[in-house]
C-alpha positions, 0 to 999 in steps of 0.5 A: 810094699808092692813092686809094680813092673810097668812097660812103656808102650811107646819106647818099650822101656821097662821100669818098676814102681815101689808103692804102699798104695795105688800108683799115682798118675805121676808114677805112671810116666816113663822115666826114659821118654816121658810117655804116660802110655804105660801098662803093667807087666805080668811080672808084677802079678808073679812077684806080688802074688794074688793081691786079692787073697786075704791069705797073701803073705801067709805061710804056704801061700803060693803065687804060681798055683 
């Protein structure tokens, strides 16, 4: 499961979505103001690691380089 951190571009509210697959459009809505103008924050990349790596999650796989 991946935790995707999102930030609303309208009200700057930060929130997280936990998902097994790609984020659904309904999940890309700010729970505070309802805006769909959201972006993924950099924290998601640090928490989930290199998602394109086949070794992600393996022992010794580092997310910080």
